[in-house]
PAKEKOL-326908 format. One record per residue (C-alpha): residue in three letters; x, z, y negated. Coordinates in steps of 0.5 Angstrom, whole numbers, padded with zeros to 4 digits, always signed. Last residue first. Layout:
! residues N
ALAXZY;...
This chain:
! residues 941
ASN+0033+0119-0165;GLU+0036+0118-0172;VAL+0037+0124-0176;GLY+0034+0124-0183;GLU+0030+0130-0182;CYS+0032+0134-0176;ASP+0028+0140-0177;PRO+0031+0147-0178;LEU+0031+0152-0172;GLU+0027+0158-0172;LEU+0026+0157-0165;LYS+0019+0161-0166;PRO+0016+0155-0170;LEU+0017+0150-0163;ASP+0013+0155-0159;THR+0008+0149-0158;HIS+0000+0147-0156;PHE-0003+0142-0161;LEU+0003+0138-0162;PRO+0003+0134-0168;LYS+0005+0126-0167;PRO+0011+0122-0166;LEU+0016+0128-0165;GLN+0022+0129-0170;PRO+0028+0133-0167;VAL+0028+0140-0168;CYS+0035+0142-0170;GLY+0042+0145-0168;ARG+0041+0151-0163;LEU+0038+0152-0156;PHE+0040+0158-0151;ASN+0033+0159-0148;PHE+0027+0163-0150;ASN+0023+0158-0153;LEU+0022+0151-0151;PHE+0015+0150-0150;LEU+0012+0143-0151;GLU+0004+0141-0151;SER+0001+0135-0154;LEU+0006+0129-0151;GLU+0003+0122-0151;THR+0008+0119-0155;LEU+0014+0122-0151;ASN+0020+0118-0155;GLY+0021+0124-0160;LEU+0024+0127-0154;GLU+0030+0123-0154;PRO+0032+0127-0160;PRO+0035+0132-0155;ILE+0034+0139-0157;SER+0041+0142-0158;GLY+0045+0146-0153;ALA+0043+0151-0148;PHE+0038+0151-0142;LEU+0038+0158-0138;ASN+0030+0159-0137;ASN+0024+0162-0141;ASN+0021+0156-0144;LEU+0021+0149-0141;VAL+0014+0147-0141;LEU+0013+0139-0142;SER+0006+0137-0143;THR+0003+0130-0144;LEU+0008+0127-0140;SER+0007+0119-0139;THR+0013+0117-0143;ILE+0018+0120-0138;GLU+0024+0117-0141;GLY+0025+0122-0146;LEU+0026+0127-0140;TRP+0033+0123-0139;SER+0036+0127-0145;PRO+0036+0133-0140;ILE+0036+0140-0144;PRO+0043+0142-0145;GLN+0047+0146-0140;LEU+0047+0153-0139;GLY+0045+0152-0132;GLY+0039+0149-0134;LEU+0034+0153-0129;ASP+0033+0161-0128;ASN+0026+0161-0128;PHE+0020+0163-0133;GLU+0018+0156-0135;VAL+0018+0150-0130;ASN+0012+0146-0132;PHE+0012+0139-0132;ILE+0005+0136-0133;ARG+0004+0128-0134;LEU+0008+0125-0129;ASN+0006+0118-0128;PRO+0013+0114-0128;LEU+0017+0120-0124;ASN+0024+0116-0123;ARG+0027+0121-0129;LEU+0026+0126-0123;THR+0032+0124-0120;ASP+0036+0127-0126;PRO+0036+0133-0122;LEU+0034+0139-0127;GLU+0040+0144-0127;GLY+0041+0150-0123;ILE+0036+0156-0121;LEU+0029+0157-0119;LEU+0027+0164-0118;ASN+0019+0163-0119;HIS+0014+0163-0125;ASN+0013+0156-0126;PHE+0014+0151-0121;ARG+0008+0146-0123;LEU+0009+0139-0122;GLU+0003+0134-0124;GLU+0002+0127-0124;LEU+0006+0125-0118;ASN+0005+0118-0115;VAL+0013+0116-0115;LEU+0014+0122-0111;ASP+0021+0120-0109;GLY+0024+0124-0115;LEU+0023+0130-0111;GLU+0029+0128-0106;SER+0033+0131-0112;PRO+0031+0138-0109;ILE+0030+0143-0114;ARG+0035+0149-0113;GLY+0035+0155-0110;GLY+0029+0160-0110;ILE+0022+0161-0109;GLN+0019+0168-0111;ASN+0012+0166-0112;THR+0008+0165-0119;SER+0008+0157-0119;LEU+0008+0152-0113;ASP+0003+0147-0115;ILE+0004+0140-0113;GLU-0001+0134-0115;ASN+0000+0127-0114;LEU+0002+0127-0107;THR+0002+0120-0104;THR+0010+0119-0103;LEU+0010+0126-0099;ASN+0017+0125-0096;GLY+0020+0129-0102;ILE+0017+0135-0099;GLU+0022+0134-0094;GLU+0027+0137-0099;PRO+0024+0144-0097;ILE+0023+0148-0104;GLU+0027+0154-0102;GLY+0026+0161-0099;GLU+0020+0165-0102;LEU+0013+0165-0102;ARG+0009+0171-0105;ASN+0003+0168-0107;ARG+0000+0166-0113;SER+0001+0158-0112;LEU+0001+0154-0106;ILE-0003+0148-0108;LEU-0001+0141-0105;ARG-0006+0135-0107;GLU-0005+0128-0105;LEU-0003+0129-0098;ASN-0003+0123-0094;SER+0004+0123-0090;LEU+0003+0130-0088;GLU+0010+0130-0085;GLY+0013+0134-0091;LEU+0009+0140-0089;THR+0013+0141-0083;ALA+0019+0144-0088;PRO+0014+0150-0088;ILE+0014+0154-0094;ASN+0018+0160-0093;GLY+0015+0167-0092;THR+0010+0170-0095;LEU+0002+0169-0096;THR-0001+0174-0101;ASN-0007+0170-0103;ARG-0009+0166-0109;MET-0007+0159-0108;LEU-0008+0156-0101;ASN-0010+0149-0103;LEU-0008+0143-0098;THR-0012+0137-0100;THR-0011+0130-0097;LEU-0010+0132-0089;SER-0010+0126-0084;GLU-0004+0128-0081;LEU-0006+0135-0080;MET+0000+0137-0075;GLY+0004+0140-0081;ILE-0001+0145-0081;THR+0002+0147-0074;ASP+0008+0150-0078;PRO+0004+0156-0080;ILE+0004+0159-0087;GLU+0007+0166-0086;GLY+0003+0172-0086;SER-0003+0174-0091;LEU-0010+0172-0093;GLU-0013+0176-0098;ASN-0018+0170-0101;GLU-0017+0166-0107;ALA-0016+0159-0103;LEU-0017+0157-0096;ILE-0018+0150-0098;LEU-0017+0145-0092;THR-0019+0138-0094;GLU-0018+0132-0090;LEU-0018+0135-0083;SER-0019+0129-0077;ILE-0014+0133-0072;MET-0017+0140-0073;GLY-0012+0142-0068;GLY-0007+0145-0073;LEU-0012+0150-0074;ASP-0010+0154-0068;PRO-0004+0156-0072;PRO-0009+0161-0075;ILE-0008+0163-0082;THR-0007+0171-0082;GLY-0011+0177-0083;THR-0016+0177-0089;LEU-0022+0174-0091;GLU-0025+0176-0098;ASN-0029+0170-0100;GLU-0027+0165-0106;SER-0025+0159-0101;LEU-0027+0158-0094;ASP-0027+0150-0095;LEU-0026+0146-0089;VAL-0027+0139-0090;LYS-0026+0133-0084;LEU-0028+0136-0078;ASP-0029+0132-0072;ARG-0024+0135-0067;MET-0027+0142-0068;ASN-0023+0146-0063;GLY-0018+0149-0068;PHE-0024+0152-0071;GLN-0023+0157-0065;PRO-0018+0161-0069;PRO-0024+0164-0073;VAL-0021+0166-0080;ASP-0021+0173-0080;GLY-0025+0178-0083;THR-0030+0178-0089;LEU-0035+0174-0092;SER-0037+0175-0099;ASN-0039+0168-0101;LYS-0036+0163-0106;GLN-0034+0158-0100;LEU-0037+0157-0094;GLN-0037+0149-0093;LEU-0036+0146-0087;GLU-0036+0138-0086;GLU-0035+0134-0080;LEU-0039+0138-0075;SER-0040+0134-0069;SER-0037+0140-0064;LEU-0041+0145-0067;PHE-0039+0150-0062;ALA-0034+0153-0067;LEU-0040+0155-0071;GLU-0041+0160-0065;VAL-0034+0164-0068;PRO-0039+0167-0073;ILE-0035+0168-0080;VAL-0035+0175-0081;GLY-0040+0180-0085;GLU-0043+0178-0092;PHE-0047+0172-0094;GLU-0048+0172-0102;ASN-0049+0165-0103;GLY-0045+0160-0107;ASP-0043+0156-0100;LEU-0048+0155-0094;ARG-0046+0148-0093;LEU-0046+0145-0086;ILE-0046+0138-0085;THR-0045+0134-0078;LEU-0050+0138-0075;GLY-0052+0136-0068;THR-0050+0142-0064;LEU-0055+0146-0068;ARG-0054+0152-0063;GLY-0048+0155-0067;MET-0053+0156-0073;GLU-0056+0162-0068;ILE-0050+0166-0070;PRO-0054+0168-0076;ILE-0049+0168-0082;GLU-0050+0175-0084;TYR-0053+0179-0090;GLN-0055+0175-0096;PHE-0058+0168-0098;GLY-0059+0167-0106;ARG-0060+0159-0105;GLU-0053+0157-0108;SER-0052+0152-0102;LEU-0057+0151-0097;GLU-0055+0144-0094;LEU-0056+0143-0087;GLY-0055+0136-0084;THR-0055+0133-0077;VAL-0062+0135-0075;ARG-0063+0131-0069;THR-0065+0124-0067;PRO-0062+0121-0060;SER-0059+0118-0063;GLY-0057+0120-0070;GLY-0061+0122-0076;ILE-0064+0128-0079;THR-0063+0132-0086;VAL-0065+0139-0088;GLY-0064+0142-0094;SER-0071+0143-0096;TRP-0076+0140-0090;ASN-0078+0133-0092;GLU-0076+0130-0086;ILE-0078+0136-0082;SER-0085+0133-0083;TYR-0089+0138-0088;ASP-0094+0144-0087;VAL-0090+0148-0082;PRO-0084+0148-0086;ARG-0087+0152-0092;ASP-0081+0151-0097;LEU-0075+0155-0097;ILE-0073+0161-0101;ASP-0080+0165-0101;GLU-0080+0165-0093;ALA-0072+0165-0093;GLU-0071+0172-0090;LEU-0064+0169-0087;PRO-0066+0173-0081;ASP-0073+0171-0081;ILE-0072+0164-0083;LEU-0067+0162-0078;GLU-0072+0162-0072;LEU-0076+0156-0076;LEU-0069+0153-0076;LEU-0069+0154-0068;ALA-0076+0151-0067;CYS-0074+0145-0071;ASP-0067+0144-0067;ASP-0071+0144-0060;ALA-0076+0139-0062;LEU-0070+0135-0065;GLU-0067+0135-0058;PRO-0074+0133-0054;THR-0075+0127-0059;TYR-0080+0126-0064;ILE-0079+0121-0069;GLU-0085+0116-0068;ALA-0090+0122-0066;PRO-0089+0126-0072;ILE-0085+0132-0072;ALA-0087+0138-0077;ILE-0094+0135-0077;GLY-0095+0133-0069;ASN-0097+0140-0067;THR-0091+0140-0063;CYS-0086+0143-0068;PRO-0091+0148-0071;GLY-0094+0151-0064;GLU-0099+0148-0060;GLY-0100+0141-0057;VAL-0097+0134-0059;VAL-0091+0131-0057;PRO-0091+0135-0050;ALA-0085+0137-0047;PRO-0083+0134-0041;GLY-0085+0138-0035;CYS-0080+0144-0032;VAL-0079+0145-0025;GLU-0082+0151-0022;LEU-0078+0157-0021;LYS-0078+0162-0015;LEU-0071+0164-0016;GLU-0069+0165-0009;GLU-0071+0158-0008;TYR-0066+0155-0013;ASP-0060+0157-0009;ASN-0056+0151-0010;THR-0052+0145-0006;GLU-0054+0138-0008;VAL-0056+0139-0015;THR-0063+0136-0016;GLU-0066+0141-0020;PHE-0062+0141-0026;GLY-0065+0134-0028;ILE-0071+0137-0031;PRO-0069+0144-0033;LEU-0072+0149-0028;CYS-0077+0153-0031;GLY-0079+0160-0035;VAL-0075+0166-0033;PHE-0069+0168-0030;ALA-0067+0175-0028;ASN-0061+0175-0024;GLY-0059+0175-0017;SER-0060+0168-0016;LEU-0056+0163-0020;TYR-0052+0159-0015;ALA-0050+0151-0017;VAL-0046+0147-0013;THR-0046+0139-0014;LEU-0046+0138-0022;ASN-0043+0132-0024;ALA-0049+0130-0028;LEU-0050+0137-0032;ASN-0054+0134-0037;GLY-0060+0138-0034;PHE-0057+0144-0036;GLU-0059+0142-0044;THR-0066+0145-0042;PRO-0063+0152-0042;ILE-0065+0156-0037;THR-0069+0161-0039;GLY-0068+0169-0041;SER-0064+0174-0037;LEU-0057+0175-0034;ASN-0056+0181-0030;ASN-0050+0179-0025;ALA-0051+0177-0018;ARG-0050+0170-0018;LEU-0047+0166-0024;ASP-0043+0160-0019;LEU-0043+0153-0023;VAL-0039+0148-0019;GLN-0038+0141-0021;LEU-0037+0141-0029;ASN-0035+0135-0032;THR-0040+0134-0037;LEU-0039+0141-0039;ASP-0044+0140-0046;GLY-0050+0143-0042;PHE-0046+0149-0043;ASN-0048+0149-0050;PRO-0054+0152-0049;PRO-0051+0159-0047;LEU-0054+0163-0042;GLU-0058+0169-0044;GLY-0056+0176-0044;VAL-0052+0180-0039;PHE-0046+0180-0035;GLN-0045+0185-0030;ASN-0040+0182-0025;GLY-0041+0179-0018;ASP-0041+0172-0020;LEU-0037+0169-0026;HIS-0034+0162-0022;LEU-0034+0156-0026;ARG-0031+0150-0023;GLU-0030+0143-0027;LEU-0028+0145-0034;THR-0025+0140-0038;SER-0030+0140-0043;ASN-0028+0147-0045;LEU-0032+0148-0051;GLY-0038+0151-0047;LEU-0034+0157-0046;THR-0034+0159-0053;SER-0042+0161-0051;PRO-0039+0167-0049;ILE-0042+0170-0043;MET-0046+0176-0046;GLY-0043+0183-0044;SER-0040+0186-0038;LEU-0034+0184-0033;GLN-0034+0189-0027;ASN-0030+0184-0022;ASN-0033+0180-0017;SER-0032+0173-0019;LEU-0027+0171-0025;ARG-0025+0164-0022;LEU-0024+0159-0028;THR-0022+0152-0025;ARG-0021+0146-0030;ILE-0018+0149-0036;SER-0014+0144-0041;ILE-0017+0146-0047;LEU-0017+0153-0046;ASP-0019+0155-0053;GLY-0026+0157-0051;ILE-0023+0163-0047;THR-0022+0166-0054;THR-0029+0169-0054;PRO-0026+0174-0050;LEU-0030+0176-0043;GLU-0033+0183-0045;GLY-0030+0189-0041;SER-0028+0190-0034;LEU-0023+0188-0029;GLN-0023+0191-0022;ASN-0020+0185-0018;GLU-0023+0181-0013;GLN-0023+0174-0018;LEU-0017+0173-0023;HIS-0016+0166-0021;ILE-0015+0162-0027;GLN-0013+0154-0026;GLU-0011+0149-0031;LEU-0007+0153-0037;GLU-0004+0148-0042;THR-0007+0151-0048;LEU-0005+0158-0046;LEU-0006+0161-0053;GLY-0013+0163-0051;ILE-0011+0169-0046;GLU-0008+0172-0052;LEU-0015+0176-0053;PRO-0013+0180-0046;VAL-0018+0180-0040;GLU-0020+0187-0040;GLY-0017+0193-0036;THR-0016+0194-0029;LEU-0012+0190-0023;GLU-0013+0192-0016;ASN-0011+0186-0013;GLY-0015+0180-0009;ALA-0014+0174-0014;LEU-0007+0174-0019;ASN-0007+0167-0019;LEU-0005+0164-0026;ILE-0003+0156-0025;ARG-0001+0151-0031;LEU+0003+0156-0035;ASN+0008+0152-0040;GLN+0006+0157-0046;LEU+0008+0163-0042;ASP+0008+0167-0048;SER+0001+0169-0047;LEU+0003+0173-0041;GLU+0006+0178-0046;SER-0001+0180-0047;PRO+0000+0184-0040;LEU-0006+0184-0035;GLY-0007+0191-0033;GLY-0005+0196-0028;THR-0005+0195-0021;LEU-0002+0190-0016;ASN-0004+0191-0009;ASN-0003+0184-0006;GLU-0007+0179-0004;PRO-0005+0174-0010;LEU+0001+0174-0014;SER+0002+0167-0016;LEU+0005+0165-0023;GLU+0006+0157-0024;ALA+0009+0153-0029;LEU+0014+0158-0031;HIS+0018+0155-0037;GLU+0018+0161-0041;LEU+0020+0166-0036;GLU+0021+0171-0042;GLY+0013+0173-0041;ILE+0014+0176-0035;SER+0018+0182-0038;VAL+0011+0185-0039;PRO+0012+0187-0032;ILE+0006+0186-0027;VAL+0005+0193-0024;GLY+0007+0196-0017;ASP+0004+0195-0010;LEU+0007+0188-0008;ASP+0005+0188+0000;THR+0008+0180+0000;GLN+0001+0177+0001;THR+0003+0171-0004;LEU+0009+0172-0008;ASP+0009+0165-0011;LEU+0013+0165-0018;SER+0014+0158-0020;ALA+0018+0154-0025;VAL+0024+0158-0026;ARG+0029+0154-0030;ARG+0034+0148-0028;PRO+0033+0143-0034;GLU+0032+0139-0030;SER+0031+0141-0023;SER+0026+0146-0023;ILE+0027+0153-0019;THR+0022+0155-0015;ILE+0022+0163-0013;GLY+0018+0166-0008;GLU+0024+0170-0005;TRP+0030+0169-0008;GLU+0035+0164-0004;ASP+0035+0159-0010;MET+0037+0164-0014;PRO+0044+0165-0010;ARG+0045+0172-0008;PHE+0049+0177-0011;ALA+0045+0178-0017;SER+0040+0180-0013;TRP+0032+0178-0011;ASN+0031+0180-0004;LEU+0025+0183-0005;ARG+0024+0190-0002;LEU+0018+0190+0003;THR+0014+0196+0002;GLY+0013+0193-0005;GLY+0015+0194-0012;LEU+0013+0190-0018;GLU+0017+0194-0023;ASP+0023+0194-0018;ARG+0024+0187-0019;MET+0022+0186-0026;ALA+0029+0187-0030;LEU+0032+0182-0024;LEU+0027+0177-0026;ALA+0028+0177-0033;ALA+0035+0177-0032;CYS+0035+0171-0028;ASP+0030+0167-0033;SER+0035+0169-0038;ILE+0041+0166-0034;LEU+0037+0160-0033;ALA+0038+0158-0040;ARG+0046+0158-0039;ASP+0045+0153-0033;ALA+0052+0149-0034;GLU+0056+0155-0036;PRO+0053+0159-0031;ASP+0055+0155-0025;PRO+0054+0158-0019;ILE+0047+0162-0021;ALA+0046+0168-0017;ILE+0053+0168-0015;GLY+0057+0166-0022;PHE+0057+0173-0026;SER+0053+0170-0031;CYS+0047+0174-0028;LEU+0051+0180-0027;GLU+0048+0182-0034;PRO+0041+0183-0031;SER+0043+0189-0027;ASN+0039+0188-0020;ASP+0045+0189-0015;ASP+0047+0195-0019;GLU+0046+0200-0013;GLU+0050+0195-0009;GLU+0048+0193-0002;CYS+0055+0192+0001;PHE+0057+0186+0005;ASP+0058+0187+0012;LEU+0065+0187+0016;GLY+0067+0184+0022;SER+0073+0181+0019;GLN+0072+0175+0022;GLU+0066+0174+0018;PHE+0070+0176+0012;ASP+0075+0170+0013;ASN+0075+0167+0006;ILE+0075+0161+0002;ALA+0069+0160-0003;ILE+0069+0167-0006;LYS+0062+0168-0009;ARG+0059+0173-0004;LEU+0065+0178-0007;ARG+0060+0181-0011;ALA+0057+0184-0005;ALA+0063+0189-0005;ILE+0065+0188+0003;CYS+0063+0194+0007;GLY+0066+0200+0010;ALA+0073+0200+0015;LEU+0079+0196+0015;ASP+0084+0196+0021;ASN+0087+0189+0019;GLY+0087+0182+0022;SER+0082+0179+0017;ILE+0083+0180+0010;LEU+0083+0173+0007;MET+0081+0172+0000;THR+0081+0166-0004;HIS+0076+0164-0010;LEU+0078+0170-0015;GLY+0077+0168-0022;PRO+0073+0174-0025;LEU+0076+0179-0021;LYS+0070+0184-0021;GLY+0068+0185-0014;TYR+0075+0187-0013;GLU+0073+0194-0016;GLN+0069+0195-0010;PRO+0075+0197-0006;ILE+0076+0195+0001;GLU+0075+0201+0005;GLY+0081+0204+0009;THR+0086+0201+0013;LEU+0092+0196+0012;ARG+0096+0194+0019;ASN+0097+0187+0017;GLY+0095+0180+0019;ASP+0091+0178+0013;LEU+0092+0180+0006;ARG+0092+0174+0002;LEU+0089+0174-0005;VAL+0088+0168-0009;GLU+0086+0167-0016;LEU+0088+0173-0020;ARG+0088+0172-0027;ASP+0084+0178-0029;MET+0088+0183-0025;ASP+0084+0190-0026;GLY+0081+0190-0019;LEU+0088+0191-0016;GLU+0088+0198-0019;ALA+0083+0200-0013;PRO+0090+0200-0009;LEU+0088+0198-0001;GLU+0090+0203+0004;GLY+0096+0204+0008;GLY+0100+0199+0012;LEU+0104+0193+0011;ALA+0106+0190+0018;ASN+0107+0183+0015;ASN+0103+0177+0017;GLU+0100+0176+0010;ILE+0103+0178+0003;SER+0100+0173-0001;LEU+0098+0175-0009;VAL+0097+0169-0013;GLU+0095+0169-0020;LEU+0099+0174-0023;GLY+0100+0174-0030;ILE+0098+0181-0032;LEU+0104+0184-0027;ASN+0102+0191-0028;ALA+0097+0191-0022;LEU+0103+0191-0018;SER+0103+0198-0020;ALA+0098+0200-0014;PRO+0104+0199-0009;ILE+0102+0195-0003;ARG+0105+0200+0002;GLY+0111+0199+0007;SER+0113+0195+0013;LEU+0115+0188+0010;GLN+0117+0184+0016;ARG+0117+0178+0011;GLY+0112+0174+0015;ASP+0108+0172+0008;LEU+0112+0174+0002;THR+0108+0170-0004;LEU+0108+0173-0011;SER+0106+0168-0016;ALA+0105+0168-0023;ILE+0111+0172-0026;LEU+0111+0172-0033;ASP+0114+0168-0039;GLY+0117+0162-0035;ASP+0112+0157-0039;ASP+0110+0154-0033;SER+0109+0161-0030;LEU+0114+0164-0025;GLU+0115+0164-0018;VAL+0117+0170-0014;GLY+0117+0170-0006;GLU+0125+0171-0006;TRP+0128+0172-0012;ALA+0132+0167-0015;SER+0128+0166-0021;ILE+0129+0173-0022;PRO+0137+0172-0023;ARG+0141+0176-0019;ASP+0145+0182-0021;ASP+0139+0187-0022;SER+0137+0186-0015;TRP+0131+0183-0011;ASN+0134+0180-0005;LEU+0128+0184-0001;ALA+0130+0188+0005;ALA+0125+0190+0011;ASP+0124+0197+0013;GLY+0119+0199+0008;ALA+0119+0192+0003;LEU+0113+0194-0001;GLU+0116+0201-0003;ASP+0123+0199-0003;ARG+0121+0193-0009;LEU+0116+0197-0013;THR+0121+0199-0019;LEU+0125+0192-0018;LEU+0118+0189-0018;THR+0116+0192-0025;GLU+0122+0192-0028;CYS+0122+0184-0027;ASP+0115+0184-0030;LYS+0117+0188-0036;ALA+0123+0184-0037;LEU+0119+0177-0037;SER+0118+0177-0045;ALA+0126+0178-0046;ASN+0127+0172-0041;GLU+0134+0172-0036;LEU+0135+0180-0039;CYS+0131+0183-0033;ALA+0137+0180-0028;ASP+0142+0185-0031;LYS+0148+0182-0028;VAL+0149+0176-0034;VAL+0154+0172-0030;PRO+0160+0169-0033;THR+0160+0162-0034;SER+0165+0158-0030;LYS+0161+0154-0025;PRO+0155+0153-0030;ASP+0161+0150-0035;PRO+0160+0153-0042;SER+0159+0149-0048;PRO+0165+0149-0052;SER+0166+0155-0056;PRO+0168+0154-0063;VAL+0174+0158-0066;PRO+0172+0163-0070;THR+0174+0162-0078;GLU+0177+0168-0082;THR+0183+0169-0077;PRO+0183+0175-0073;GLN+0188+0181-0075;PRO+0192+0183-0069;THR+0193+0191-0070;PRO+0201+0192-0070;ILE+0204+0193-0064;PRO+0208+0200-0064;THR+0216+0199-0062;PRO+0219+0201-0056;THR+0213+0199-0052;PRO+0214+0202-0045;ILE+0210+0198-0040;PRO+0205+0202-0035;GLU+0205+0201-0028;PRO+0200+0196-0025;THR+0195+0199-0020;SER+0196+0195-0013;THR+0192+0189-0010;PRO+0188+0188-0016;GLU+0180+0187-0015;PRO+0177+0180-0015;THR+0171+0179-0020;PRO+0165+0176-0016;THR+0162+0170-0018;PRO+0155+0170-0020;SER+0151+0164-0017;ALA+0148+0160-0022;THR+0141+0158-0021;PRO+0139+0159-0028;ALA+0144+0156-0032;LEU+0146+0161-0037;THR+0145+0158-0044;ALA+0150+0160-0049;THR+0150+0165-0054;PRO+0153+0164-0061;ILE+0160+0166-0062;PRO+0163+0174-0061;THR+0169+0176-0065;SER+0174+0180-0061;THR+0174+0184-0054;PRO+0175+0178-0049;GLN+0175+0180-0041;THR+0181+0177-0038;THR+0179+0173-0032;ALA+0182+0176-0026;THR+0188+0173-0022;PRO+0193+0177-0026;GLU+0200+0174-0026;PRO+0205+0179-0023;GLU+0209+0183-0029;ALA+0216+0181-0031;THR+0221+0186-0033;PRO+0225+0184-0039;SER+0222+0189-0043;ALA+0220+0186-0050;THR+0224+0186-0056;PHE+0220+0186-0063;THR+0218+0181-0068;ALA+0212+0182-0073;THR+0206+0178-0075;PRO+0204+0175-0069;THR+0198+0170-0070;PHE+0192+0171-0066;VAL+0187+0166-0062;THR+0180+0169-0061;PRO+0178+0171-0055;ILE+0171+0169-0052;ILE+0164+0173-0053;PRO+0158+0172-0049;PRO+0152+0174-0054;GLU+0148+0180-0054;THR+0141+0180-0055;PRO+0139+0183-0048;ALA+0144+0188-0049;LEU+0150+0187-0045;THR+0152+0192-0039;PRO+0159+0191-0037;GLN+0161+0187-0031;THR+0165+0192-0026;ILE+0172+0191-0024;PRO+0174+0195-0018;SER+0178+0201-0020;PRO+0185+0201-0023;ASP+0182+0199-0030;GLN+0184+0193-0034;ASP+0182+0191-0041;ASP+0188+0195-0045;GLY+0193+0193-0040;SER+0191+0186-0041;ILE+0192+0186-0048;THR+0199+0190-0048;LEU+0201+0185-0043;TRP+0200+0179-0046;LEU+0203+0181-0053;VAL+0209+0184-0049;VAL+0210+0177-0045;LEU+0209+0173-0052;VAL+0214+0177-0055;ALA+0219+0176-0050;VAL+0218+0169-0050;LEU+0219+0168-0057;VAL+0226+0172-0056;VAL+0228+0168-0051;ILE+0227+0162-0055;ILE+0230+0164-0061;ALA+0236+0166-0057;ALA+0236+0159-0054;LEU+0236+0156-0061;ILE+0242+0160-0063;GLY+0246+0158-0057;ALA+0245+0151-0058;LEU+0247+0152-0066;TRP+0253+0155-0064;GLU+0254+0149-0058;LEU+0253+0144-0064;ARG+0258+0147-0069;LEU+0263+0148-0063;LYS+0263+0140-0062;MET+0263+0139-0069;
């Protein structure tokens, strides 16, 4: 037994020796393949190659190993087999150096070939790496794939930037451990490069611009030299640039002024020359003053696109509207010219611009005052872009050229002062559009031509100075409409003709200067009404007659040079038809009525009315044909001369019958233009000029007729557009411009006529959309816009017109759907939308129209291939239902048999089928037979 045990022990010991030898040989074979006599270097891995660990193998053969023992190696064996998933390296782990072997190992003879080890099917899972033992990835640029480009950039420029100094930027060190380098929050880019006081002595490489995420570049207090690279001006994210305390030379590149986010820039303590880009004025933190350099005067400092750069307007995001003002001023700077160049620049805050005042809320240019600044250019047309400008004062300069019509775009302008220049040309017609204008100073220029009648549209004007120009023609009587006027200076011009009598309506007038013109005739008696007048100069003209009673008492005047006596009271009885006691009996005599009487007699000749009117001199004016008198004082208040066969033009003298409330000249053969002088009839309530042959435009001055209730200009040959000024007729109830040749769009201002009950614009050539503002005409009863060229859709706001009883939009090019809001028109009786481009189904809200009698939508694309709505049978007031030439389909609803008042029904040219329902009575007008459908006999409704 003892021998057996010893034998077994010997066998076991032999087995153990063999196993040890096998393991030694296997280890030496593997380590011999991996080791190299030269110092061990870290193999370069592809950016995506994961770390690998050895796989455990099971030996498949028995072999005899050399008994010679090898020294235990100390270096970590590099695995060569199956990879495992990548483990994250600790970003701050320092690389562990690999010790070099002390001697070159002898190769171990292997008598038997070693079979290639086969890996097991399942790799051994790798434990989480220990930061202290994880192999170092020596290629620092692989720390983050998206960071590789920045990493490579810094490695490339390292020595050029460092010069004689040393930076620890290395490919075997993580970039997060590099000196002065900070990454962005997401770690994808280099955000900051701070190398202050590192004894750098190289140059600033241009390739720094490749660091697209760089926000901070701080390299102050080094010994860097050379010129600044212009490429740094392409770094859009750069916010901080500190270059002070170096040996930099040359000029600061102008490109640095384009850095949009730069707020800190330090450059002092260098040997820089030249000037600092003007755009860099915006830098909040700088040492430009210590650098001793001045700002450049750039050639493009008036480029309008620079207004949003952040200098002229420090907060362009908040003051977006001010950007357009800035651009407009820069565009006009050089046109204004001048021996002293204006300091307007995109690189200077607008608050410092000469002559500019900016309002506080909103921030817009409110005033432009360049008095006596030696301007010698022209007034640019771009001035009209300063839409919030309240004052434009450029007096006492050398400006030339004309007054641009674009001045009319300055709808907020209150003061226009261009006096004492060398302006030429005419006063533009568009001047009348400046309804906020309070002061006009155009004196001491070379303006010529006639003063436009639109001057009467300046409803807010208080001071009008046109002295010492070359204006000619008659003084427009429309000036008499400016009831706010306080100071009127027309002296030193070439005006001719008589003074307008309606100047007597300027009851606020304090100063009147008409000296040195070529005026003639008598001074109208109405001038005696100017109770507030304190200064009146009329000399240097050819006036005759006498001074009106009341006018002679003006405190400051030059009447002695006129050599005119004061007028006495007009006699009640005397020579002349209006003072003979017959035409105006003593019991109704007033001076105003005597003037009206004389004027009517003057009208007989231009009207050629001797054979048409009664002989007025033989009768009291109370009995004159078509004449009505009344009021206090007694005046001619009505002139009704309809269908009298008058020809020629309407006499402009009718504008002097300022007591008129009714003027009817319709149904005659008047031709020519409508006299603008009719706008002087400030008391007029009814003006009917329809059915004549009048041509030209609708006078925009009619918008000043505040008391007018009826304006009918239909059936003439008027052209042009509908003036937006008509929105000023605040009392208007009826506006009929039908059957003319008017074009353009319907002005939105029509919606301001709150009293309007009838709007008829049919049979013109109007275009554009129907204004939604018509929905504000809360009293409208009739809306007729048919037979024009209107387009767009029917505004849903029309549904607000609950007083409407007729709407006719037929024969236009209106599209879209019928708004469901029209179901609110509870008083509607007639609806005509035929011959348009309407689509879709009929809105069922129309069933709410209990008074609808006429419903005509033929020749559209209505229906949507759906049946005719059965709810039409609920509108029992219908007398006419016209649905032909649409897209209705299916059967005719039997509910139509409920329409007991129906006398007209048209359904043809749809996609109808079935039968024709029984109707309560025979129809006078229908196309039912053309449907070729059988009657629905016996079919219940």
